[in-house]
BATIFI-811282 format. One record per residue: x, y, z of N, C-alpha, C in turn. Coordinates in pm, whole numbers, plus 50000, padded with zeros to 5 digits. Each point is the difference from the previous one (the first is absolute). Example, Ala and Ser with C-alpha at 12.3 -4.5 7.8 and 13.67 -1.06 7.14 Angstrom:
<nodes>
513194943150780499115011950000500905012050000 499655010549928500825011950006499235010950073 
</nodes>
This chain:
<nodes>
817909035790449499754988850092501184998650095 499774998250129501104998550095500904988349961 501295002250013500974989449970500505000049859 499375007649907500485000449863501335007349993 500904995249917501265006849980499795011749907 500805010550020499885011949917500244996549854 499125004949913500174998149858499434987149947 499454991550086499444987449955498505001049989 499494994149895498554999949984499384991550108 498835004150055499354991850103499464987249940 499784989850081499454987549951498545001749964 499424990049934498595000849965499145002850121 498865007349982499195004450114499534988850090 499794988149942499474989050081501054993450087 501225004949993501094993050068500335006350134 500344991450094500585004450127501505000649980 500575011650022501405001949965500904997050120 501004991749977500944996450106501415002849953 500795006050084501415001849970500774988550061 500634992149915500694988050046501475003050019 500574994850108501405002650030500754986950011 501335001249994500864988650031499924989049898 499184989750026500014988249916499075001249880 499225010449990498945000049902500045012049909 499124999649902499905010749904498805008850028 499925010849926498875009050016498794994049929 498924997850076498804994049944498785006350062 498854998449934498745004150057499034988449985 499054999050093499064989049999498595005449993 499214994249914498645004549979499114996450118 499285010050051499074997450110498804992149951 499665001749873498814993449947500294985949953 501234997349961500344986849948501284995150066 499894992450109501174996050076501044992349919 499574993549889500954992049924500805008449902 499745013049996500665008549902500985009350068 501155001549937501005009450050500495008549885 500505011850033500565009049902501475002150033 500884996249906501425001650023500485012849934 500785007950075500595012049944501304996249930 500035001649868501184996349922500675012749950 501305000950022500795011249953500604996549865 499765008449901500634998049870501435005050011 500994991149991501385004250026500565009549896 499425000349881500545008449894499415014050000 498885001950065499385013350000499885005950139 500034991550103499755004850136498535001250032 499134997149902498565000650022499544987850079 498915001650073499434988950075498604997249950 499604987550009498664996149959499514988850090 498694999850021499384989550081499574988549909 500484988150032499634988149926499084991350084 498994994249934499064991350069500614986250016 500024995050121500444986450028498784992650051 499454991049920498704994250028500104984949993 499454993350101499994985449999498924994349910 499015008349969498904995249918500474997149859 499344990549934500364996849863499545011149909 500655000749883499635010249904500965011650006 500015008049892500925011149990499295012950034 500695008750070499505013450030500835010149925 499395010849962500745011049942500925005750107 501265001549967500955005050098500514989350095 499684987449971500474989350088501494998249987 500634995950109501434997449998500294988049910 501105000349926500384988549919500154987750088 499784988049941500094987850081501324998850075 501125003849936501294999050068500045008950122 499405012149988499965009250113499184994250113 498864993949968499164994150103500694988350068 500684991649920500624988150057501135003550094 500745010749967501185003450078499795013150075 498805001550052499605012650062500925004250114 500474990450079500835003250116501454995749980 500434999149872501354995249972501075009050056 499755013050003501025009450047499985001950151 499184992650069499955000950145500874989150063 500084999950132500834990050067499174988850063 498744998649958499174989250055500634986349975 500474997749877500564986849968501254997350082 500865009850011501214998750080499644996950146 498985006750050499564998050139499554985550021 499204994949907499474986550016501054989349971 501115003849938501114990849980501015000550114 499745008450098500895001250117499654988850099 500684988749986499664988250079500185002550149 501025007650039500235002750142498855008050059 499525009849927498845007850044498784991150015 499744991849898498814991550001500034990150116 501174994050023500124990250110499805006850135 500595011850014499895007050129498545003450029 499295005249902498595003350022499184987550027 500254989449926499224987850019500224994150140 501254999750045500304994750134499335008450108 500065013349983499405008950101498494998850002 499394998749882498544998649994499564986750062 500724989349968499674986950058500125000450152 500995007350051500195000850145498915008450066 499485009949926499025009150059498584994649994 499704991349902498644995449979499884985450039 499304997450109499754986250042498594995749966 499095009749982498604997249969499765002349852 499714989549921499815001749856498795008649964 499115002650095498845008549971500245014550038 501215003250044500305013750043499875009749884 499535012250030499885010349899501315007849992 500545000749879501325005949978499885011349900 500645011150030500075011349908501395000249938 500074998649867501275000749927500045013349926 500865009150046500105013149936501154999749902 499675001549871501035000649898499974988449902 499194989750024499924988549911501374993749975 500835000050102501364995349978500344987150070 499064993950072500364988350080498944989149988 500024991849892499064988849989500104991050121 498824995950054500054992850126498714992150023 500034991850101498834994050059499965004550146 498865003250058498694999349937499825010749893 498974998249919499765009449891499705013750059 500795010149962499865013150063498975008749930 499625010750070499305010949935501075009949958 500175001949869501125007949951499615014449974 500925008850033499875014249968501165004049913 499715006549889501035005049910499985015150005 500645006350100499855014350020500535008349886 500914994849918500515007649888499234997049871 499084990450004499234996949881500834994249887 501114993850031500974996849897499764986649932 499304990850064499704987249937498585000049946 499115007150067498605000249958499895004749856 499184993349922499735004449865501114997249901 500954991350036501144997749913499874987049922 498804995349978499824987949922500454987650072 500025000250133500534988750076499004995050103 498724999449960498984996550099500214986150058 500614991049923500224986550052501044999750111 500785010750011501025000950105499354999650137 498745003850009499355001650129499174987850041 500214988649935499154988650035500284994850141 501135003950057500304996250138499625010850100 499245009949955499675011450084498505000450023 499585002350125498575000550031499345012349940 500695011050001499425012349946501085010349979 499775009249910500975010449972499295013450004 500595009550070499475013549990501175009449981 499725011749947501085008449950499975014050058 501185005050034500305014150022499525006050131 498704998950032499495008950105499984994050139 499974986950014499944993550131498855005350085 498835001949938498875006050070499004989850052 500314987149988499054990050045500054998550152 498884995950058499934997750145500424985750028 501284997950021500534986650016500894999350124 499545005950108500855001550117500244986950075 499534988849943500204987350066501224992549946 500755005849906501164993349944501094999050106 500584988050014500914998150112501474998949957 500264997849872501384999549952500165009449882 500995008650007500305009449893501324995849935 499944996249872501204996949923500205011449901 501115006850009500235011549912501354998849932 500035003349873501235000549924499885011449901 500005012150054499995012249917501255007950036 501134993549976501295005550038500805003149876 500655011649998500945002949893501414999950056 500965003949919501404999450043500255008650123 499255011050012500155008950115499164995550119 499074990749976499044994450094498665007049994 499985013450000498745007450019499375005049871 500704999449887499585007149881498724995449934 499544987950029498754995149941498805002550089 500175008350101498865003650084499774990850117 501074994150053499864990650111499325006550120 500445011950040499475006250123498525003449988 499555007549898498565003149993499134987749982 500524989949931499214987849981499834992650133 501084998750076499904993450130499145008150097 500095013149993499165008350086498534997249975 499624999449872498594997649969499574985850035 500934990549980499684986250038499764998850149 500855006350083499834999650145498755007550043 499675010949930498835007950039498694993149964 499974992649887498714995649946499844985049982 501104992549997499884986249953500434989350100 500925003350088500624989650080499484999850144 500074988250060499674998850141501085006850082 499735002350126501005005850088501134989850020 501245004749997501184991650015500004988549898 499935003149872499954989349900501374993549982 499994988349943501254994249954500355006449866 501295001649974500425006349875501184992649940 500024999549869501154995149923500285010449891 501145006950011501084998850097499615005350138 500824996650097499775004650137500665013550023 501185001849942500755012350024500935002549882 500295012849974501025003849901500945010050064 501294998449972501015009050054500875005049886 500205013149995500885005749897501375002950059 501024998149917501395001950041500715009049899 501115005750045500835008249912501474997950029 500845004849907501454999050017500655011549922 500955006750062500715011049936501074994249907 500115005749877500984994849905500705011449927 501214997149958500745008549907500064992749867 499675007149891500004993749868500155010749893 501125000349928500165009749890498894998949896 499544987749973498934998449902498715006550048 499634997750126498795006150053500175015150013 501215004650030500265014450007499725006649866 500414993749891499775005749867498515000849967 499194992150067498574999849971499235011150070 500715008350079499265010950065500755013250004 501344999949986500765012450011500405004949861 499055005549927500265004849864500985011750000 499865009050095500835012150000501494996650007 500384991350089501424996550014500524992849876 499174991649941500444992449884500145008649875 499115009949983500195008549883501105010350025 500305002950125501185008350030501264992549959 500034987150023501144991849957500114999449848 498855000549932500014999649853500615012749942 499765011550064500615012949961499835002849851 498784998049949499755002249857499205012749972 499705007850102499325012749980498494999449998 499424988250007498544998650005499614997650146 499125008550052499634999150141498504997550015 499674987350019498614996750032499675004350142 501035000250086499845004150141501055010550032 499805012549962501005010450023500255002350149 501125006650030500315003550138498855008150059 499664996550124498865006650064498694993149972 499984991049901498784992449965500354985149990 500794995450095500544986349993498934989349994 498845002650058498944989850005498845003049906 500215008849901498895003649911499604988249912 500934990749978499684987149937500484989250097 499104991650044500384990450104499084987949996 500384989850074499104988650019498945004050102 498854993849990498945002550096500414994650136 499665007650106500324995550135499044989050040 500364988049962499214988250032500914988049991 499514988550041500754987749985499834994849857 501104996049939499984995349862500304985149998 499104992149943500174985549995501124996449904 500894991150045501164996349920500574986950052 500464991549908500714987950040501435003850037 500334999350127501325004550047501034988850010 499594987549990500984989050009501115001149896 499705004149875501105001249902501015010850035 499655008950094500915010750039500874996450120 499914987550046500664996250125501485003450000 500694997749887501445002649994500315014849986 498995008249972500205014449983499525007950121 499464993150098499445006750118500914998050120 500185010650076500724999350127499015002450112 499844990250086499045001150110500575009050109 499215009950041500465009550100499244998750132 499134990050010499324997450128499524985649999 499654995250117499264987450008498545002949964 499234989849961498575002349976499325005250127 499065009149983499275005550114498504999249973 499244998150110498554999049990499415014049982 499015001049911499375013049972498595000650058 499094991849949498624999750050499534985550012 499084998050091499354987150017498505002049986 499364991249922498565000949976499354986950045 499095000950096499294988450052498664999149928 499824989849918498814998949916498744996750080 500174994950123498824996550080499395012250067 500675011549988499495012450057499775010249889 499115009350027499745010649902501225009049990 500605001249879501245007749989499755015150006 500995007350049499935014550001500275005449861 499415011549968500175005949868501405005449979 500615005150105501355005249987500744999150133 501304998449990500854999350119501365005949967 500765002850105501365004949983500884992750100 501234997249959500914992450085501415005649983 500645003750108501385004849996500934988450035 500934997149909500854988250012501445004450018 500684994250097501425002750022500824988849935 500945003949915500784990349923501495002250025 500724989350028501445000750015500654995149871 500835008349939500624996449873501084989550020 500224992149896500954988950008501285002649921 500115011949938501205003049924500015014449953 501155004549951500115013249939499404999549860 499395011049959499455000549865499005011149984 499174998649900498985010149970498674992949976 499005003750077498684993649986499315005649876 499924991849896499335004149878498534995849998 499674989750076498634994949994499694991450121 498724997850022499504990350098499304989149920 500494987850014499334988649937499084993850104 498754997749960499034994850096499284987849945 499404992450091499274987949968499054997150114 499234989149987499104996450109500024984950024 499564996450119499894985950039498584997650050 499354989849946498684995950047500144988750102 499345001650112499764988850091498584995649972 499824988349940498684996249952499144993450107 500604994450103499214993350103500275006450136 499054998450091500135006150132501104993350083 500344987649968501024992850077501415004449965 500165007149889501325004749961500884989349940 499404990649925500784989249939500025000849847 499185008749940499905000849854500305014449959 501095001949923500415013349957500195000449849 499855011949947500365002649860500735013449999 501175000249936500845012050002500325004749859 499995013149979500455005749873501395006150015 500744996050102501325005750028500984997349887 500985008849981501064997349902500764987250034 500674994749900500694987350018501055000950110 500705011350009501065000950102499434999750141 498745004150017499364999350131499514985850027 499384993849900499484986450017501114990150030 501195002549947501114990750020500825003150125 499635010550072500715003650122499394992950120 500615001750113499494993850123499785010750106 499365011049958499765011250092498954996050102 500295002350127499064996550105498775008949994 498884994850045498745007450012499465004549865 500464993949891499485003549868499324987749942 498644999749997499304988149951500404996649857 500114987449974500374995349867498874991849942 500004999349866499034991549933500354985550030 499054992750055500274986050038500214991249878 499535004749882500104992049878501325003349930 500994991150012501325002449942499994998849848 498894995749941499954998149855499405012249929 499955011450067499425011949941500745003849872 499265000949891500575003449871499935015049977 500735004449896499895013849955498555002849960 499525011650032498665003949955500005014949969 499085004249917499965013949955498835007850057 499044993150061498805007250045500275007850128 500984995850081500435007650117501505002449988 500365012449982501405003949989500455006150133 501225004650003500465008350111499605014449971 500175008650097499685014149979501225008550031 500165010949924501135009050017499475014050027 500445005750111499725014150032501325007649984 500035009749910501235007349971500175011850094 501205001550054500325012350072500345010649895 499705012550030500195010549900501455004349990 500325005949884501335005549979501074989349998 501175003450052501134990849998499884988950103 498985000450082499834990050105500445005550134 499964991650101500355004050137501304993050040 501115007550011501274993750042499934995450146 500554988250027499974994550136501354993850032 500254998250128501194993050048499564987850081 500874990250007499674987850072499655003150146 498984992950049499505001150137499335013450029 499685007449893499265012550018498534996750026 499355007850083498584998150028499185009649915 499094994549920499125007949914498584998950049 499225010549972498574999850029499235000049868 499034991149992499174998849881498555001250041 499285008949934498575001350026499244992649890 499254989950038499174992549906498545003550026 499245001449895498575002950014499244992449893 498764996950029499164993849898498645006550000 499385000249881498615004049987499214987849955 498895002249934499174988549961500674990949899 500895005449916500504992049888501514999949984 500765006950085501445000349976500785002550129 501284996349994500945002350110501105009349949 500365010050080501045009449959501015001650112 501185005349963501115001450094500585014149994 500585004150112500775012350006501204997750091 501205001349943501194999850085500085013350074 500314999450129500045012050082501455003550033 500295012950000501335004350042500055000450154 501145003350060500094999950148498985008950069 499455009949929498995008950060498584995049975 499904987449954498704993949969499275007249888 500775006249910499415006449883500124990749881 498995000349913499994991049885501095004049901 500744989849952501045002449900499444999949858 498834994049982499484998049866499525012949935 499335008750075499405011849940498734996549926 499365010049946498754998049927500135005149858 499304993649908500005004149861498885010049975 500285009849915498975009649965499024993749902 498805005649999498944994049920500315000249852 500795010049952500245001249857501234992249954 500634992550088501154992049961499524987749922 500874995249909499694988049923500474987850076 499164990050010500414987350059499994989349891 501114992949988500174989749899500424987050068 499924989149926500414987150054501514999850024 500474992050095501444999550029500854996849877 499534991049914500774996449881500165011949906 499005008549991500075011949914500975010250060 499995001450134500955009050066501424995349972 500254987050014501334994649976500435002249855 499084998149906500325001949859500355014449971 499245009450055500275014149975501335004450059 500524992650097501305003350056501144991949940 499694990949908501014991249943500855007549897 501305000750025500875008249916500074994949857 499924986949978500104994449865498715002549922 498884998750064498725002849934499905014749963 500365008850093499965014449974500935003749885 501204994350002500975003049896499514995849862 499334988449993499494995249871498975009749944 499075004550082498975009249950500585013849967 500915004750083500615013149974500774999749868 500784989449978500764998849876499084999449879 498934992050010499074998749887499325013249967 499585007650101499345012949977500995010149944 501215000450054500995009349947500314997049854 500124987249965500254996449861498845004249910 498784998350051498835003949920499965015049977 500355007650103499945014649989501155005749920 501104992449989501155005049925499725000349850 499074991949954499694999349858498885009549960 499325005950096498855008549969499725009150118 499195009949973499535008850106498484999050003 499484990150072498554997349991499175011750052 498955002949928499085010450045498984994450098 499604987549978498994993850086500444986150040 500094997650129500344986850052498854995150086 499604987749979498964993650080500634989650090 499795001150131500324989350094498714992050014 499974988049941498754992849981499524992750124 500874998650101499634991950117500045008450126 500344993850114500055007050129501435002450045 500945001549906501405001450035500325014350042 500165002250130500435013150048501465002249962 500774989349990501425001349964500145005749859 499284994549904500115004749862499425014049984 498935003150073499425013449992501015010450047 500704997150112501035009150049501195000749904 500414988549951501204999249917499855007849870 498924997749927499805006949872499815014950022 499265003750104499765014250027501295007450031 500904993550075501255006850038501025000049886 500024989549917500974999349891499585007749876 498715002449983499515007049881499045011150041 500555011250052499145010750051499135006749894 500334998249872499195006249895498834991249956 499934987950049498954990749960498755001850086 498864996649941498754998850075499884985450042 499954997450129499914986350052498594997650052 499374989849947498664996250044500094986650072 499735000250130500034987850081498594994550012 499784987949949498654994250004499614996550144 500924994150077499774996450140498584994450023 499644989149930498634994750014499694994550137 501044996250076499784994850135500275010450107 501075007749984500375010050100499065012049998 499605004249883499035011049982500435012650075 499105005950078500275012850065501194999250095 500194988550065501144998750090501315001449923 500024994849877501195001549918500265014449964 498955007749971500165014149967500515007950120 499444997150118500445006950122501464996950030 500374987549978501394996050024500955007549907 499715000449869500885006749905500175014750035 498935006150043500075014250038500955001950118 499994990450093500835001250120501494998649969 500354991749901501424997249974500535007049876 499195008249935500415006449873501255008450017 500035008750098501145009250018501294992450024 499954989450080501204992350030500534992649877 499154998049900500414993049878500115009349880 499985013150026500285010149898499044999949881 498724998550030499025001949893498825007850054 499235005749908498845008050036498734992149975 499045001550089498714993249981499265005549878 500465011349945499385005349879500234990849881 501054992050005500324991449886499404986050013 499384996950112499484986650021498515000450030 499284990649943498554998950020499674985750042 499254998750106499584986850046498554997849957 499784989649921498664996749952499224992650108 500644990350062499354992550107498894991049952 500104995549876498964991349943500674989349914 499204990649952500514989549915500305005449860 500764992249924500465004449869498845003649907 498904992950012498875002449910499415013950017 500305006750109499425013250026500755011149929 501204997249948500805010349933499555001549856 499845012449955499605002749862500905010849942 499875002449870500805010349934499725013950057 498835001850058499675013150060500905003150119 500594989550061500885002150115501425003449959 500304999349870501375001649952500135012249910 501095007450017500335010849908500794994749882 500764989450022500834994049896499874984850007 500464993649896500044985449998500964995050108 499804987650040500844993850102501334995949936 501115005450051501324996549949500684989050080 499634999150129500644990350088498944993950091 499894986849994499054992550084500804990550088 499875001550132500854992150091499154993650110 500564989450056499414993250116501034990450055 499864996150130500974990450054499834986049942 498824994249983498685004950041499644995550142 499225008850067499544997550137498645006450018 499044992050047498665005050025499654997550146 499815010850074499764999250144498744991750027 500124990350086498874991350033500024986849927 500884998549902500034987449924501264992050029 500695003350111501284993650028499874984950021 498844995450045499844985850028499564991949880 499915006349884499484993149882501134993249923 499634992649896500984993249916500855010249924 501274996849972500915009849939499485005949870 499384991849914499585005049870498765008950008 499445001550117498895009450009500495014450004 501335001950007500575013249974500075003149852 499554990549915499835003149858498865009949979 499415004450107499095011449996500685011949932 501335000950014500765010549931499834998849849 500034987749949499844997749856498605004149955 499014997050082498645004049967499875015250000 500675006750098499985014650003500655005749875 501144994349960500675004449877499074998949880 499184989449997499054998049890498925010850002 499515003350118498985010550012500555013749959 501305002050018500645012649963500455000349854 499744989549925500594998249867499815012249910 498805005449994499725011349911500625013050050 500475000050125500585012150059501534999649999 500594989049952501454998849994500555006949876 501135006850017500665005849883500634988949918 500375003249877500564989849911501304994350053 500765008150073501294995350053499964998050152 498824997650054499864998650145500884988650052 500635002450114500814989850065499204994150115 499974986950004499244992850104500984992350087 499895002050131500884993350095499194994650118 500094986650023500834990249930499514997649858 500934995649914499624997849861499404986249979 500304990750090499374986849991500124992650132 499194989650011500104990950113500304986149949 500804992650073500344986349960499554990550111 499144990649964499534990050096501094989650019 500454998450124501094990950033499484988950091 500694988749999499644989350093501204991050026 499924992850110500964989450027499294989050077 500514987849984499434988450070500465000350146 499094996350090500285001150143499594987450074 500774997250104499564990450101499395008050115 498724997850027499255007750099499164990650087 500624990950072499234989750071499055005650105 500425010450074499145005450105498775006949941 500225008149899498875006849937499064990049935 500564989949934499154990149932499124992650101 500594996150114499204993150103498875008850050 500255012850012498975008950053498895002749901 500254997349870499005002549896499484987049939 500274988750061499554987349943498514998150029 499394991049926498574997250015499714994550139 498855003950052499554994850128499304986649978 500194991250096499294987249997499314998350135 500584991950085499464998350135500735009450094 499255008750067500575009150100499394996550134 500764993150083499544995850133498654992849995 499874991149899498794991949991498895006049918 500225011749939498975006649921500455001149855 499104996649909500285000149857499925014449948 501105005049941500055013649948500195000449848 499824988749933500234999749855499165010449926 498805002750050499065008349926500465014549988 500905004550086500385014249997501325002649929 500624989949943501325002049940499995010149886 499014999249913499955009749890499745014050051 499065001350092499675013250054501205006650065 500814992150071501145005450072501265000749915 499924996049872501145001349910501134990350028 499664987450030501034990050023500884998449876 501294997650022500964998949889500614986149990 500234993250112500684987249999499064988350016 500394988749944499224987650008498615001549940 499905007349889498715001649933499714988049912 498734996749979499684988549915500245003049852 500384989749927500145001149856501045010249958 499615008149898500905010249946499725013850056 499255000750109499665013150055501255007350049 499925013349995501115008550044499465011150087 500665002650110499595010750089500385013649947 499565010650068500295013649954501445004050030 500505009549923501295006350029499745010650107 500805000050106499755008750115501245008250034 499805012050058501145008750032500624996850136 501304999050004500734997650125501355007149995 500495003850119501425003050014500704986650009 500644995749893500594986649998501004998250113 500725010550037501014998650105499364996950135 498695002350014499314997150125499254986649996 500224991949898499204987849981500654987650058 500665001150114500604988350061501244995649923 500194986949989501144994949925499795002549851 501005005749934499935002249856501354996649938 499954995649875501234996949926499735001949851 500895007449934499895001649855500534987449933 499264995049903500394987949929500425002649856 499875012349955500375003449862500545014149996 500595003749889500345014049979498715007749968 500115013049986498845008349970499775000249849 498744998149959499634999949859499035011449970 500085005149877499025009849950498874992449934 498785004150030498834992949948499185008449904 499945013150023499125008549919500465014450012 499895007749888500305014350001498725008049988 499965011450071498895009549988500605013149947 499745003249875500595011549933499115012250018 500455009750080499175011550032499995010749892 500794997949893499905009149886498744997449919 499354988750027498774996249932498845000550098 498785002049950498824999050088499904985950058 499324998850111499894987250069499324989749911 500514987850003499454989349917500294986650066 499364989749951500234986650054501424995649967 500564991850087501374995149982500044985150031 500964993449938500204985850025501504997350003 500424991250088501404996450005500184985850050 501124994049964500334986850052501514998650007 500454991550090501434997850014500244986250058 501144994649966500434987150054500955002650116 499684994250114500825001850120500844987550022 501305001950004500924989250034500465001950144 500054989350073500255000850144501505000150028 500405009450085501425001650033500374993050130 499004995850075500264993650129498954989250023 500374989850075499084989150030499115003850118 498794994849998499085002750110498574997249959 499085003950086498574998449973499445013349953 499515000149878499425012349944498535000850043 499675010550075498625002150044499285010549917 500735006949913499365010349919501005010249950 499475011749964500825010349937499745013650066 501065007350023499895014150041500015008449873 499075009649992499835007949878499965014850038 500655008349922500045014350030500235007849871 500085013150011500275008649885501265008050025 500895000249901501135009249998499625012049916 500195012050055499635012249930501235005749929 499965000749868501105005349919499755014949981 500895008350056499765014450004500405007249872 500984994749928500475007249880500004990849880 500015006249881499934992449876501264992049973 501105003550065501254992649982500064987550089 498954998050082499944988550092501164999950099 500535011850031501155000750089499625002750145 498775004850023499555002950136498754991850027 500134990250086498904990750027499794999050151 498755000950040499644997950141499264986750010 500584990950075499414986850015499174999350128 498874993549993499144998150118499974985350042 501084992849968500074985850028500284996650145 500134987150031500184995450138501255005350069 501015003949922501225005250062499775013550065 498955007049958499615012550066498884997050098 500135005150120499014996950103498945011050013 499975009349904499075011250008498734997849918 499974989549917498844997549915499474985950022 498724998449978499414986749995500164994249861 500164986849994500014992849874498714992149986 499684996249879498944990449979500564986050018 499234991150061500444986150018498934990949940 500414992649898499134990049939500434986350049 499224994350092500354986950057499504988849911 500734989150000499594988049927499024992050083 499094993149933499104991250073500764988350059 500974994849925500824988950046501475004049988 500755000450109501435003249992500744990149911 501085004749939500764991849906501474999850043 500574988050010501434998750029500795003149873 500975009050011500775004349883501494999150030 500784998849893501454999450016500645003249866 501095007850001500705002449874500654987349945 500214990150086500664987749956499144991949904 498685000850014499134992049912499365008449890 500525012049977499535008849892498515003450013 499485000050123498605003750017499815014849967 498835003249947499705013749958498515002450013 499635012649995498595003850007499715010049889 498854998849939499525009649901498915008350066 500205013050008499045009050062499455009549894 498695001249995499335009249909499155009750081 499835012049947499215010250069499295008749897 498815004450037499245009149913499435011350084 500095012249947499535012050068498735004949935 498965002450083498715004949953499905014850033 500015009049900499955014450029498665004750053 498974991949987498695004050051499924998750152 500594989250051499924997350144501295003150074 501135000749926501295001850064500584987150056 499374988749971500444987150054501034993449909 500884992250059500934991549926499724985650042 499814991449903499724985850024501244992049962 500414991150089501204991949980499634985349982 500764993349915499934985449990501434994749997 500184987950050501354994250001499924985149979 501064994549942500124985649983501464996250018 500234987950047501374995650031500394988249911 501294999449970500524988849921501304995050062 
</nodes>
């Protein structure tokens, strides 16, 4: 079926399959039963996917999603954060009120993102709200239609659209507006927003440099492992695209090398072009090295030019740069649904001198904007990546170049090999680093790389870098499948060494403990392990600390009145965490805590639960008393896993908030609690791990 991801089972035959992007999850909707939806659920412990029935009808269906899954269907999306963005809501409401003077006017709302009067005809082009158990959400809507925009409604005179992502175009803004102008709108319609303009700024940042220049960073490590050997500097790299990231926390680490510059302007009242190119001349403001382009956009919501909404970084919003529109609402809070975007320059970056003139070529297609820095001969400095190169997330690139992380794994593997000469080593995850490391340090071993996510690309990569890392492809075998696919027939000997980071390609945005897939793999391999098999990491330790997270908590609080419209009915569906009734608790969600606005640790780090990988996977329970080390408002807990690599507990890799390369789990409180060490306040936190689902459930109480 078109749109299906490789390796995923297709949805039930009666379903219309939609690939949801940005704010939503992967779902399918039944053509025969509009009230029924099928949610694609990924089992975090196996990597398997299954379609669950999400049905508004009473009664139980075989294969139906559990009630908790149905209630919090869109918890991992940014819908709730979007609707809690008061500045956004006010700007849209003011612009709509200014545009609509006739209460009987026909209005097209594309994206279901702007509750308004008059009651609009809504289109949900991504299909992301339809079928989600929220039919009462539409009581202010005259009609809803989904996906195709094939109705003959050319008399609509106002188009309200909010299908914008951090890059502006990624949710299909251009093709959706093209079809609306072709089939639905009157000539010269009114539009909200009226115009969008994208901006960029050249920056120098050692942190951002580490997120894309793996070759230089592993050269600095000088440890003999080459993920990017000489001549193949870009064989592992970030994808050439804009990467959404909260850049305000990096303000003190960034050196601005230009003033903001305009990139593209999009007029919503006209049919947009599918692609354009723009050559921009930029004068640098200082000496340095351009490591990245940080970009953002500004919406002009009304034709008069009096209502703006900006996603600009804080240093831009607080400046007084001429000719740069600012958000008129000075009360704009932190939000997570629209971040800044980072485009990385390749290699070491582009060295510049103050007052130097640079040329930048910007281009856009239907869904993205890209950049190329040009040299004095107007040639692109970026270059192109070959099709067989591996592209990983920026955080993974930075981790692979981190000298301390590399040293920890190298030391642990060397110690393991010093005690034995393993005949068979299994790399249970997608770690190219461990596959290279074990193969080069133990040339007599048979190394089997599972690579369940990388698959054939991982095999092609290893073949390309084998010679530079002094191993032969004869000693390594890539399975390219999940752990359950391995059998004794694939092995000549028992497994002596089982290793993982753990890292599973494609699961980077999930909760930290969903990397306990490694533990499940170890369990599946149980009968194939030798009696003295060494497992690395040998255990995981669930850690947590109490946090003040006011910005994140506000963005995840329950909805009530949003610009005059009651949104209480969707709180469960959207996974609200704050201001819940009674003893209800919202879901634990994954975040880069360092990107969550204002944050403050209120306690030391506590251990809550151990996962012993010498044993098959089993249920676990843990509890701990947290004493507060600092006064403040506790909004919840940051939770993560520390991976203990050796049995002596001497080599530990922490994935906590102090490291910016991993996401943590955040369990927010329904009601924030004022705490202080002076009054002996404390919290009791309990957690239980379910090996069937891979979920961890938390409860907390304060005294």
